[in-house]
Residue frames relative to the residue before (quaternion, step in Angstrom):
aa qw qx qy qz dx dy dz
X 1.0000 0.0000 0.0000 0.0000 0.00 0.00 0.00
X 0.4798 -0.6845 0.4644 0.2927 3.57 -0.90 0.93
X 0.5233 -0.6248 0.4753 0.3316 3.53 -1.06 0.76
X 0.8022 0.2711 -0.2155 0.4864 3.55 -0.95 0.91
X 0.4079 0.7388 -0.4646 0.2682 3.59 1.27 -0.06
X 0.7702 0.3242 -0.1768 0.5201 3.59 1.01 -0.80
X 0.4613 0.6796 -0.4428 0.3595 3.57 1.26 0.24
X 0.4416 -0.7147 0.4727 0.2660 3.63 -0.59 1.11
X 0.6015 0.5913 -0.3592 0.3994 3.60 1.12 -0.63
X 0.7208 0.4185 -0.2497 0.4929 3.61 1.14 -0.54
X 0.5171 0.6628 -0.4066 0.3577 3.59 1.27 -0.04
X 0.5706 -0.5735 0.4467 0.3820 3.60 -1.18 0.47
X 0.3017 -0.7425 0.5755 0.1627 3.57 -1.18 0.62
X 0.4344 -0.7337 0.4647 0.2386 3.57 -0.65 1.13
X 0.1768 -0.7960 0.5745 0.0714 3.55 -1.07 0.81
X 0.5235 0.6476 -0.4097 0.3725 3.60 1.27 -0.15
X 0.2217 -0.8166 0.5238 0.0981 3.59 -0.60 1.13
X 0.6490 0.4846 -0.3263 0.4873 3.59 1.27 -0.02
X 0.6325 -0.5332 0.3891 0.4053 3.56 -1.25 0.21
X 0.7734 0.1570 -0.0996 0.6060 3.58 1.28 -0.35
X 0.4995 -0.6616 0.4633 0.3133 3.62 -0.88 0.87
X 0.6058 -0.5990 0.3894 0.3502 3.58 -1.07 0.76
X 0.6509 0.5240 -0.3260 0.4422 3.60 0.94 -0.83
X 0.6522 0.5059 -0.3198 0.4652 3.58 1.00 -0.77
X 0.6095 0.5502 -0.3560 0.4461 3.60 1.02 -0.75
X 0.6695 0.4971 -0.2993 0.4637 3.59 0.89 -0.96
X 0.6625 0.5171 -0.3060 0.4473 3.57 0.91 -0.94
X 0.7152 0.4584 -0.2678 0.4546 3.57 0.81 -0.95
X 0.5920 0.5329 -0.3654 0.4817 3.60 1.16 -0.49
X 0.6799 0.4935 -0.2850 0.4614 3.59 0.92 -0.93
X 0.7525 0.4010 -0.2053 0.4804 3.59 0.96 -0.87
X 0.4512 -0.7054 0.4427 0.3206 3.59 1.26 -0.01
X 0.4327 0.7281 -0.4241 0.3205 3.57 1.09 0.74
X 0.3997 0.7118 -0.4872 0.3102 3.58 1.18 0.44
X 0.4055 -0.6826 0.5529 0.2529 3.54 -1.09 0.77
X 0.6649 -0.5135 0.3709 0.3958 3.57 -1.19 0.57
X 0.6977 0.4877 -0.2689 0.4506 3.57 1.01 -0.84
X 0.6973 0.4637 -0.2655 0.4777 3.61 1.27 -0.09
X 0.5472 0.6564 -0.3806 0.3534 3.58 1.26 -0.24
X 0.4886 -0.6664 0.4858 0.2848 3.56 -1.00 0.91
X 0.5384 -0.6378 0.4481 0.3203 3.54 -0.97 0.90
X 0.7729 0.3298 -0.2601 0.4755 3.56 -0.97 0.91
X 0.7146 0.4102 -0.2568 0.5051 3.59 1.26 -0.23
X 0.3589 0.7866 -0.4539 0.2153 3.57 1.31 0.01
X 0.7474 0.4215 -0.2219 0.4631 3.60 1.00 -0.82
X 0.4631 0.6691 -0.4545 0.3624 3.58 1.26 0.01
X 0.6140 -0.5446 0.4145 0.3932 3.59 -1.19 0.52
X 0.7687 0.1082 -0.0547 0.6280 3.57 1.08 -0.75
X 0.2400 -0.8002 0.5328 0.1349 3.62 0.04 1.27
X 0.4280 -0.6907 0.5272 0.2485 3.54 -1.25 0.54
X 0.4891 -0.6624 0.4877 0.2901 3.53 -1.18 0.58
X 0.3623 -0.6574 0.6116 0.2500 3.52 -1.21 0.67
X 0.3950 -0.7665 0.4581 0.2157 3.57 -0.39 1.25
X 0.6619 0.4983 -0.3048 0.4699 3.58 1.23 -0.46
X 0.7478 0.4014 -0.2011 0.4891 3.60 1.28 -0.27
X 0.6089 0.5754 -0.3721 0.3997 3.59 1.08 -0.53
X 0.0997 -0.7988 0.5933 -0.0037 3.54 -0.91 1.02
X 0.5897 -0.5986 0.4191 0.3438 3.55 -1.00 0.87
X 0.2808 -0.7731 0.5482 0.1516 3.56 -0.84 1.01
X 0.5867 -0.5816 0.4320 0.3619 3.55 -1.25 0.48
X 0.0291 -0.7834 0.6208 -0.0109 3.55 -1.03 0.87
X 0.4042 -0.7292 0.4978 0.2389 3.57 -0.70 1.08
X 0.4981 -0.6206 0.5036 0.3363 3.59 -1.05 0.71
X 0.1184 -0.8016 0.5842 0.0457 3.58 -0.93 0.88
X 0.5942 -0.5707 0.4333 0.3654 3.54 -1.18 0.66
X 0.8043 0.2765 -0.2168 0.4791 3.52 -0.93 0.93
X 0.5898 0.5636 -0.3790 0.4368 3.59 1.24 -0.25
X 0.4597 -0.6906 0.4870 0.2730 3.58 -0.91 0.91
X 0.6197 -0.5450 0.4101 0.3883 3.56 -1.24 0.47
X 0.5926 -0.5783 0.4132 0.3791 3.61 -1.09 0.65
X 0.4090 -0.6960 0.5366 0.2459 3.56 -1.08 0.76
X 0.6625 -0.5209 0.3526 0.4068 3.59 -1.15 0.53
X 0.6453 0.5351 -0.3330 0.4317 3.62 1.01 -0.69
X 0.6913 0.4459 -0.2708 0.5000 3.60 1.27 -0.31
X 0.6424 0.4911 -0.3162 0.4961 3.58 1.33 0.01
X 0.3257 -0.7487 0.5473 0.1840 3.56 -0.97 0.87
X 0.4323 -0.6980 0.5010 0.2739 3.63 -0.83 0.92
X 0.7477 -0.4442 0.2549 0.4226 3.61 -1.24 0.38
X 0.6621 0.5172 -0.3181 0.4393 3.60 0.90 -0.89
X 0.6711 0.4863 -0.2940 0.4761 3.58 1.01 -0.83
X 0.6146 0.5401 -0.3429 0.4615 3.58 1.04 -0.74
X 0.6618 0.4953 -0.3048 0.4731 3.57 0.95 -0.87
X 0.6444 0.5170 -0.3165 0.4661 3.58 0.98 -0.84
X 0.6296 0.5413 -0.3205 0.4559 3.58 1.06 -0.79
X 0.6589 0.5081 -0.3020 0.4653 3.57 0.93 -0.93
X 0.6488 0.5063 -0.3164 0.4718 3.60 0.95 -0.85
X 0.6221 0.5326 -0.3395 0.4626 3.61 1.00 -0.77
X 0.6740 0.5059 -0.3012 0.4462 3.59 0.85 -0.95
X 0.6858 0.4760 -0.2808 0.4736 3.57 1.00 -0.83
X 0.7393 0.4503 -0.2300 0.4447 3.54 0.85 -1.00
X 0.8156 0.2995 -0.1223 0.4797 3.59 0.89 -0.92
X 0.7392 0.4148 -0.2353 0.4755 3.62 1.06 -0.63
X 0.6840 0.5166 -0.3121 0.4096 3.61 0.73 -0.99
X 0.6911 0.4459 -0.3156 0.4732 3.68 0.97 -0.61
X 0.4160 0.7503 -0.4468 0.2536 3.63 1.26 -0.16
X 0.1965 -0.7602 0.6096 0.1086 3.53 -1.12 0.84
X 0.3678 0.7527 -0.4649 0.2864 3.57 1.31 0.32
X 0.7838 0.1524 -0.0525 0.5997 3.57 1.18 -0.70
X 0.6225 -0.4763 0.4237 0.4540 3.61 -1.23 0.19
X 0.5808 -0.6451 0.3536 0.3485 3.58 -0.94 0.84
X 0.5964 0.5558 -0.3897 0.4284 3.63 1.04 -0.50
X 0.6436 0.4951 -0.3226 0.4863 3.63 1.15 -0.56
X 0.5972 0.5273 -0.3502 0.4927 3.57 1.12 -0.65
X 0.6219 0.5427 -0.3242 0.4622 3.58 1.01 -0.87
X 0.6535 0.5237 -0.3213 0.4421 3.61 0.85 -0.95
X 0.6508 0.5177 -0.3111 0.4599 3.58 0.97 -0.88
X 0.7000 0.4606 -0.2747 0.4717 3.59 0.80 -1.03
X 0.6036 0.5656 -0.3482 0.4411 3.59 1.01 -0.81
X 0.6778 0.4845 -0.2902 0.4708 3.59 0.88 -0.94
X 0.6937 0.4735 -0.2897 0.4590 3.61 0.87 -0.91
X 0.6047 0.5285 -0.3554 0.4782 3.59 1.14 -0.55
X 0.6145 0.5363 -0.3481 0.4622 3.60 1.03 -0.72
X 0.6473 0.5106 -0.3169 0.4690 3.58 1.00 -0.80
X 0.6114 0.5353 -0.3419 0.4719 3.59 1.08 -0.71
X 0.6728 0.4855 -0.2982 0.4718 3.58 0.87 -0.93
X 0.6127 0.5510 -0.3465 0.4484 3.58 1.06 -0.72
X 0.6541 0.4923 -0.3064 0.4858 3.59 0.95 -0.86
X 0.6295 0.5359 -0.3314 0.4547 3.59 1.05 -0.75
X 0.6661 0.5078 -0.3014 0.4556 3.59 0.92 -0.92
X 0.6584 0.5171 -0.3145 0.4475 3.59 0.87 -0.94
X 0.7403 0.3893 -0.2181 0.5028 3.59 0.99 -0.84
X 0.3387 -0.7756 0.4642 0.2613 3.58 1.39 -0.06
X 0.1147 0.8306 -0.5328 0.1143 3.56 0.88 0.96
X 0.0666 -0.8268 0.5582 -0.0216 3.54 -0.87 1.01
X 0.6215 0.6261 -0.3225 0.3432 3.60 1.19 -0.29
X 0.8163 -0.2747 0.2014 0.4666 3.51 -1.35 -0.37
X 0.6297 0.5365 -0.3485 0.4407 3.60 0.97 -0.78
X 0.6272 0.5372 -0.3346 0.4539 3.59 1.01 -0.79
X 0.6554 0.5032 -0.3026 0.4750 3.58 0.98 -0.86
X 0.6604 0.5149 -0.3116 0.4491 3.59 0.86 -0.95
X 0.6655 0.5063 -0.2983 0.4602 3.59 0.95 -0.91
X 0.6883 0.4836 -0.2912 0.4555 3.60 0.83 -0.94
X 0.6038 0.5497 -0.3605 0.4509 3.60 1.05 -0.66
X 0.6522 0.5029 -0.3078 0.4765 3.58 0.97 -0.87
X 0.6665 0.5116 -0.3058 0.4479 3.59 0.94 -0.87
X 0.6140 0.5328 -0.3486 0.4665 3.60 1.01 -0.74
X 0.6689 0.4921 -0.3033 0.4674 3.58 0.87 -0.95
X 0.6227 0.5559 -0.3315 0.4398 3.58 1.02 -0.83
X 0.6997 0.4717 -0.2827 0.4561 3.60 0.78 -0.98
X 0.6603 0.4947 -0.3112 0.4716 3.60 0.99 -0.78
X 0.6421 0.5176 -0.3100 0.4730 3.57 1.00 -0.86
X 0.6706 0.5024 -0.2965 0.4583 3.59 0.90 -0.95
X 0.6154 0.5602 -0.3485 0.4313 3.59 1.00 -0.81
X 0.6913 0.4448 -0.2820 0.4947 3.58 1.02 -0.73
X 0.6876 0.5080 -0.3024 0.4215 3.58 0.78 -1.00
X 0.7727 0.3316 -0.1677 0.5147 3.59 1.03 -0.77
X 0.2984 0.8181 -0.4646 0.1605 3.58 1.25 0.25
X 0.7045 0.4566 -0.2755 0.4683 3.61 1.11 -0.53
X 0.4993 0.6724 -0.4244 0.3441 3.60 1.24 -0.16
X 0.5200 -0.6142 0.4908 0.3339 3.56 -1.19 0.57
X 0.6572 -0.5165 0.3715 0.4040 3.57 -1.24 0.36
X 0.5999 0.5672 -0.3603 0.4343 3.60 1.18 -0.43
X 0.7292 0.3994 -0.2254 0.5078 3.57 1.18 -0.58
X 0.8000 0.0177 0.0246 0.5993 3.57 1.15 -0.60
X 0.2046 -0.7855 0.5757 0.0985 3.57 -0.64 1.14
X 0.3114 -0.7928 0.4981 0.1624 3.57 -0.17 1.32
X 0.6450 0.5431 -0.3269 0.4268 3.58 1.01 -0.84
X 0.6746 0.4793 -0.3024 0.4730 3.61 0.88 -0.88
X 0.6236 0.5290 -0.3412 0.4636 3.58 0.99 -0.78
X 0.6547 0.5114 -0.3084 0.4634 3.59 0.96 -0.87
X 0.6369 0.5345 -0.3313 0.4460 3.60 0.94 -0.86
X 0.6925 0.4652 -0.2852 0.4719 3.59 0.89 -0.89
X 0.6030 0.5402 -0.3566 0.4663 3.57 1.10 -0.62
X 0.6534 0.5097 -0.3081 0.4673 3.59 0.95 -0.89
X 0.6363 0.5279 -0.3280 0.4570 3.60 0.97 -0.84
X 0.6709 0.4907 -0.2967 0.4702 3.58 0.91 -0.92
X 0.6525 0.5229 -0.3139 0.4498 3.58 0.94 -0.89
X 0.6988 0.4789 -0.2858 0.4479 3.58 0.81 -0.99
X 0.6354 0.5074 -0.3292 0.4799 3.58 1.03 -0.75
X 0.6492 0.5259 -0.3096 0.4541 3.56 0.99 -0.86
X 0.6717 0.4862 -0.3048 0.4686 3.60 0.87 -0.90
X 0.6031 0.5434 -0.3494 0.4678 3.59 1.13 -0.66
X 0.6650 0.4981 -0.3102 0.4621 3.60 0.91 -0.88
X 0.6046 0.5605 -0.3599 0.4368 3.60 1.00 -0.75
X 0.7337 0.4272 -0.2416 0.4700 3.58 0.89 -0.93
X 0.6745 0.5134 -0.2890 0.4449 3.58 1.19 -0.50
X 0.7140 0.4530 -0.2567 0.4681 3.56 0.92 -0.91
X 0.3933 -0.7179 0.5317 0.2176 3.54 -1.00 0.89
X 0.5437 0.5766 -0.4130 0.4487 3.54 0.48 1.23
X 0.3748 -0.6857 0.5628 0.2695 3.56 -1.27 0.32
X 0.1812 -0.7888 0.5830 0.0710 3.57 -1.06 0.78
X 0.4866 -0.7313 0.4037 0.2559 3.54 -0.70 1.16
X 0.7481 0.3824 -0.2280 0.4920 3.62 1.13 -0.46
X 0.3450 0.7676 -0.4906 0.2259 3.58 1.20 0.25
X 0.6394 0.5297 -0.3403 0.4413 3.60 0.92 -0.85
X 0.6271 0.5320 -0.3329 0.4613 3.58 0.99 -0.82
X 0.7041 0.4745 -0.2736 0.4519 3.59 0.81 -1.02
X 0.6294 0.5235 -0.3352 0.4662 3.59 1.03 -0.75
X 0.6548 0.5005 -0.3159 0.4701 3.59 1.01 -0.77
X 0.6306 0.5258 -0.3343 0.4628 3.60 1.03 -0.74
X 0.6300 0.5305 -0.3332 0.4589 3.59 1.02 -0.77
X 0.6734 0.4962 -0.2943 0.4623 3.58 0.94 -0.88
X 0.7064 0.4572 -0.2642 0.4714 3.60 0.95 -0.86
X 0.6335 0.5306 -0.3309 0.4558 3.58 1.02 -0.76
X 0.7460 0.2935 -0.1642 0.5748 3.55 1.22 -0.64
X 0.0298 0.8679 -0.4954 0.0232 3.56 1.06 0.82
X 0.8351 0.1743 -0.1607 0.4964 3.55 -0.80 1.10
X 0.5076 0.6524 -0.4237 0.3704 3.60 1.25 -0.13
X 0.4928 -0.7010 0.4322 0.2807 3.59 -0.75 1.07
X 0.6559 0.5135 -0.3221 0.4500 3.61 0.94 -0.83
X 0.6548 0.5071 -0.3119 0.4656 3.59 0.98 -0.85
X 0.6500 0.5058 -0.3160 0.4710 3.60 0.99 -0.81
X 0.6449 0.5220 -0.3172 0.4594 3.59 0.95 -0.90
X 0.6377 0.5263 -0.3222 0.4611 3.57 0.97 -0.88
X 0.6831 0.4951 -0.2946 0.4487 3.60 0.85 -0.97
X 0.6700 0.5098 -0.3011 0.4480 3.59 0.98 -0.82
X 0.6919 0.4647 -0.2709 0.4815 3.59 1.20 -0.48
X 0.4467 0.6821 -0.4607 0.3506 3.59 1.26 0.13
X 0.6337 -0.5136 0.3950 0.4226 3.61 -1.18 0.37
X 0.6433 -0.5682 0.3605 0.3652 3.55 -1.10 0.75
X 0.6352 0.5480 -0.3370 0.4273 3.59 0.97 -0.83
X 0.6617 0.4826 -0.3013 0.4883 3.58 1.07 -0.71
X 0.6502 0.5320 -0.3209 0.4373 3.57 0.91 -0.91
X 0.7207 0.4458 -0.2432 0.4720 3.57 1.09 -0.73
X 0.4487 0.6802 -0.4619 0.3501 3.59 1.27 0.05
X 0.6408 -0.5671 0.3574 0.3742 3.60 -1.12 0.65
X 0.6605 0.5067 -0.3458 0.4329 3.68 0.80 -0.83
X 0.7096 0.4465 -0.2696 0.4738 3.60 0.92 -0.86
X 0.5953 0.5514 -0.3712 0.4514 3.58 1.07 -0.61
X 0.6588 0.4918 -0.3058 0.4801 3.59 0.97 -0.83
X 0.6497 0.5133 -0.3188 0.4613 3.59 0.98 -0.84
X 0.6268 0.5273 -0.3307 0.4687 3.60 1.05 -0.75
X 0.6533 0.5207 -0.3233 0.4445 3.59 0.92 -0.87
X 0.6438 0.5076 -0.3167 0.4770 3.57 0.97 -0.86
X 0.6550 0.5278 -0.3068 0.4453 3.58 0.96 -0.92
X 0.6799 0.4806 -0.3053 0.4622 3.61 0.85 -0.92
X 0.6416 0.5117 -0.3308 0.4658 3.60 0.96 -0.78
X 0.6391 0.5241 -0.3181 0.4644 3.58 1.05 -0.78
X 0.6773 0.4936 -0.2924 0.4606 3.59 0.91 -0.92
X 0.6830 0.4558 -0.2748 0.5002 3.58 1.18 -0.57
X 0.3975 -0.7338 0.4496 0.3183 3.59 1.35 0.00
X 0.3928 0.6845 -0.5033 0.3518 3.57 1.12 0.73
X 0.1077 -0.8763 0.4676 0.0443 3.53 0.48 1.27
X 0.5833 0.5597 -0.3784 0.4508 3.58 1.13 -0.54
X 0.6671 0.4852 -0.2979 0.4805 3.58 0.97 -0.85
X 0.5905 0.5649 -0.3707 0.4413 3.60 1.02 -0.71
X 0.6849 0.4858 -0.2902 0.4590 3.58 0.81 -1.01
X 0.6480 0.5192 -0.3246 0.4528 3.59 0.94 -0.85
X 0.6781 0.4857 -0.2911 0.4686 3.57 0.97 -0.85
X 0.6333 0.5378 -0.3416 0.4393 3.60 0.96 -0.83
X 0.6270 0.5458 -0.3371 0.4419 3.59 1.07 -0.69
X 0.6826 0.4713 -0.2836 0.4811 3.60 1.22 -0.36
X 0.5158 0.6632 -0.4067 0.3587 3.58 1.28 -0.14
X 0.5683 -0.5272 0.4891 0.3997 3.53 -1.36 0.18
X 0.7206 -0.4839 0.2817 0.4089 3.57 -1.22 0.52
X 0.7267 0.4319 -0.2672 0.4626 3.62 0.70 -1.01
X 0.5936 0.5447 -0.3668 0.4652 3.58 1.10 -0.58
X 0.6539 0.5017 -0.3082 0.4751 3.59 0.97 -0.84
X 0.6288 0.5227 -0.3292 0.4723 3.60 1.06 -0.75
X 0.6436 0.5426 -0.3230 0.4325 3.58 1.00 -0.83
X 0.7375 0.3981 -0.2261 0.4964 3.59 1.00 -0.79
X 0.4291 0.7497 -0.4304 0.2620 3.59 1.27 -0.31
X 0.6618 0.5218 -0.3195 0.4333 3.60 0.86 -0.95
X 0.6762 0.4658 -0.2860 0.4940 3.60 1.14 -0.61
X 0.5989 0.6138 -0.3559 0.3713 3.56 1.09 -0.73
X 0.6174 0.5416 -0.3530 0.4482 3.59 1.02 -0.73
X 0.6547 0.4959 -0.3069 0.4809 3.61 0.98 -0.86
X 0.6244 0.5450 -0.3306 0.4515 3.56 1.05 -0.80
X 0.6599 0.5121 -0.3089 0.4548 3.57 0.93 -0.88
X 0.6660 0.4879 -0.3020 0.4767 3.59 0.95 -0.83
X 0.6465 0.5114 -0.3247 0.4637 3.59 1.01 -0.78
X 0.6070 0.5457 -0.3484 0.4610 3.58 1.10 -0.69
X 0.6392 0.5152 -0.3221 0.4714 3.58 1.02 -0.80
X 0.6338 0.5345 -0.3286 0.4523 3.58 1.01 -0.81
X 0.6762 0.4891 -0.2902 0.4683 3.58 0.92 -0.92
X 0.6631 0.5017 -0.3044 0.4647 3.56 1.01 -0.81
X 0.5783 0.5807 -0.3734 0.4346 3.58 1.18 -0.53
X 0.6625 0.4570 -0.2888 0.5185 3.55 1.21 -0.53
X 0.7051 0.4911 -0.2748 0.4315 3.57 0.81 -1.05
X 0.7858 0.2886 -0.1428 0.5281 3.60 1.01 -0.82
X 0.2655 0.7930 -0.5078 0.2071 3.56 1.21 0.49
X 0.3912 0.6787 -0.5431 0.3024 3.55 -0.57 1.22
X 0.4610 -0.6799 0.4952 0.2829 3.56 -0.96 0.83
X 0.7034 0.4652 -0.2588 0.4710 3.58 1.14 -0.60
X 0.6291 0.5712 -0.3348 0.4074 3.60 1.16 -0.59
X 0.0442 -0.7706 0.6355 0.0154 3.58 -1.04 0.85
X 0.1937 -0.7933 0.5705 0.0877 3.59 -0.78 1.04
X 0.4743 -0.6964 0.4534 0.2907 3.64 -0.75 1.01
X 0.4752 -0.7030 0.4614 0.2590 3.55 -0.80 1.08
X 0.6679 0.5128 -0.3185 0.4355 3.60 0.92 -0.85
X 0.6401 0.5090 -0.3325 0.4697 3.60 1.07 -0.68
X 0.6384 0.5164 -0.3220 0.4711 3.58 1.02 -0.78
X 0.6237 0.5390 -0.3298 0.4601 3.58 1.05 -0.78
X 0.6391 0.5410 -0.3151 0.4468 3.57 1.04 -0.82
X 0.7418 0.4132 -0.2476 0.4665 3.60 0.82 -0.92
X 0.7000 0.4423 -0.2814 0.4850 3.62 1.13 -0.49
X 0.3989 -0.7769 0.4276 0.2335 3.59 1.26 -0.15
X 0.3361 0.7563 -0.5058 0.2434 3.61 1.08 0.55
X 0.3456 -0.7922 0.4478 0.2290 3.56 1.09 -0.69
X 0.7715 0.1967 -0.1360 0.5895 3.57 1.26 0.08
X 0.3692 -0.7383 0.5176 0.2251 3.57 -0.62 1.11
X 0.5744 0.5748 -0.3768 0.4447 3.59 1.21 -0.50
X 0.6732 0.4778 -0.2894 0.4845 3.59 0.91 -0.94
X 0.6439 0.5198 -0.3207 0.4608 3.58 1.01 -0.82
X 0.6383 0.5216 -0.3285 0.4612 3.58 0.96 -0.82
X 0.6455 0.5145 -0.3196 0.4652 3.59 0.99 -0.84
X 0.6424 0.5156 -0.3210 0.4673 3.60 1.00 -0.82
X 0.6472 0.5216 -0.3183 0.4558 3.59 0.93 -0.90
X 0.6772 0.4927 -0.2948 0.4601 3.58 0.92 -0.89
X 0.6097 0.5371 -0.3462 0.4690 3.59 1.11 -0.67
X 0.7018 0.4487 -0.2496 0.4937 3.56 1.15 -0.70
X 0.5867 -0.6247 0.3514 0.3770 3.58 1.26 0.18
X 0.5147 0.6472 -0.4161 0.3782 3.58 1.27 0.22
X 0.4189 -0.7138 0.5124 0.2290 3.55 -1.05 0.81
X 0.0618 -0.7780 0.6250 0.0151 3.58 -0.90 0.99
X 0.1333 0.7899 -0.5830 0.1356 3.56 -0.77 1.08
X 0.8525 0.0168 -0.0520 0.5199 3.55 -0.93 0.99
X 0.7081 -0.4911 0.2592 0.4361 3.57 0.95 0.92
X 0.6819 0.4308 -0.2920 0.5139 3.59 1.22 0.38
X 0.3402 -0.7404 0.5520 0.1770 3.55 -1.19 0.70
X 0.2143 -0.7349 0.6280 0.1400 3.52 -1.10 0.79
X 0.2133 -0.7965 0.5568 0.1005 3.57 -0.44 1.24
X 0.0367 0.7795 -0.6217 0.0672 3.55 -0.74 1.14
X 0.4606 -0.7263 0.4404 0.2579 3.55 -0.44 1.24
X 0.7256 0.4576 -0.2563 0.4455 3.58 0.83 -0.94
X 0.6508 0.5404 -0.3165 0.4293 3.59 1.22 -0.38
X 0.5483 0.6476 -0.4023 0.3436 3.57 1.19 -0.48
X 0.1631 -0.7907 0.5876 0.0538 3.56 -0.90 1.04
X 0.3845 -0.7117 0.5422 0.2274 3.55 -0.79 1.03
X 0.3166 -0.7393 0.5641 0.1868 3.56 -1.06 0.79
X 0.4393 -0.7014 0.4928 0.2688 3.58 -0.78 1.01
X 0.8028 0.0558 0.0098 0.5935 3.54 0.97 -0.86
X 0.3175 -0.7604 0.5356 0.1849 3.56 -0.73 1.03
X 0.2861 -0.7346 0.5869 0.1847 3.58 -0.72 1.04
X 0.3413 -0.7560 0.5285 0.1808 3.56 -0.97 0.89
X 0.0022 0.7720 -0.6356 0.0073 3.55 -1.22 0.53
X 0.5645 -0.6067 0.4242 0.3651 3.62 -1.12 0.53
X 0.2928 -0.7448 0.5759 0.1671 3.56 -1.22 0.53
X 0.5923 -0.6326 0.3702 0.3346 3.56 -0.91 0.96
X 0.6994 0.4849 -0.3027 0.4290 3.59 0.83 -0.91
X 0.6270 0.4894 -0.3439 0.4992 3.60 1.18 -0.43
X 0.6254 0.5414 -0.3322 0.4533 3.58 0.98 -0.81
X 0.6453 0.5392 -0.3253 0.4325 3.58 1.00 -0.82
X 0.6200 0.5304 -0.3422 0.4661 3.62 1.14 -0.57
X 0.6735 0.5351 -0.2784 0.4273 3.55 1.14 -0.75
X 0.5566 0.6885 -0.3743 0.2759 3.56 1.09 -0.76
X 0.7653 0.3670 -0.1954 0.4913 3.60 1.01 -0.75
X 0.6478 0.5350 -0.3102 0.4449 3.61 1.27 0.09
X 0.3247 -0.6976 0.5972 0.2266 3.57 -1.15 0.67
X 0.6559 -0.4921 0.3768 0.4309 3.58 -1.25 0.31
X 0.6279 0.5421 -0.3300 0.4504 3.58 1.00 -0.81
X 0.6401 0.5282 -0.3211 0.4564 3.61 0.96 -0.86
X 0.6862 0.5042 -0.2764 0.4456 3.57 1.00 -0.90
X 0.7963 0.3829 -0.1707 0.4362 3.57 0.81 -1.03
X 0.7737 0.2737 -0.1526 0.5506 3.61 1.09 -0.59
X 0.0749 -0.8062 0.5868 -0.0078 3.55 -0.68 1.15
X 0.5394 -0.6006 0.4801 0.3434 3.54 -1.17 0.62
X 0.3902 -0.7225 0.5241 0.2261 3.54 -1.17 0.63
X 0.4055 0.7365 -0.4579 0.2890 3.52 1.21 0.36
């Protein structure tokens, strides 16, 4: 590796003051590559619509063999990148112009382009941290909001991969920069919950400074983790109900597996042809929030439900190859009073 390759002092410095470089705007207008959310009002029906300069955002472009490195005029400096991210969160994500999975696709691509500009310029400062924090929240929020979408509308695996990349880069910056960050405890807790039960994530959290480990977000994340490792699923659900909205979203993907595993264990513990377990009580301890949804889950697992009661039969339980995700009432209730901006952008005070 060449000396200085990773040194920010030797990196190119962006000179583009707009959300999209001028050359790209011209190219995309000529090639008809403008997104619906970027087209200037009144030009939608033209053969080649015009770009709204206040809405068009640089799109992600894969590096190709033989292509020269981006010029400074095509790179956005940190302040512009941050302004671009705020625009996408504040003005695009709440849009009702398109189905939300299509809005997600647009923002996902433009966020990738932001990260690409950050990597090329080797950004390491406060703006880089602020941007990555917003992106982590975006991916976790989207994973919950779109959890019922088919793989054709939303690829959960790709979203998770990008969330992990943002989280790991962010945690690296926290440990590298000689500064304190007001949202570090939140992000560390999201990393632990998003990777619930993962040995590397637990090891990382245990090696954090004592002041961070004792913060409320991490204390709650530790409690959920210990209950999960002890297979105390009733306690896991009770604790998750006490989490902040994004923390609950981060653990949501694991919670569905936890609920199914609890049913499997109960099929052994309550195995009896004569025993009947009340459906409403089971719904209360598993936190599903709907006896209809719980009944459907039980039936998918091969359990018999009749007259509001479950008959647990060890031999009837069917393992699910893939757990389908669905929203949970107690998480939805946290969301009702929040805007997307409130969820994704936090004050640094």
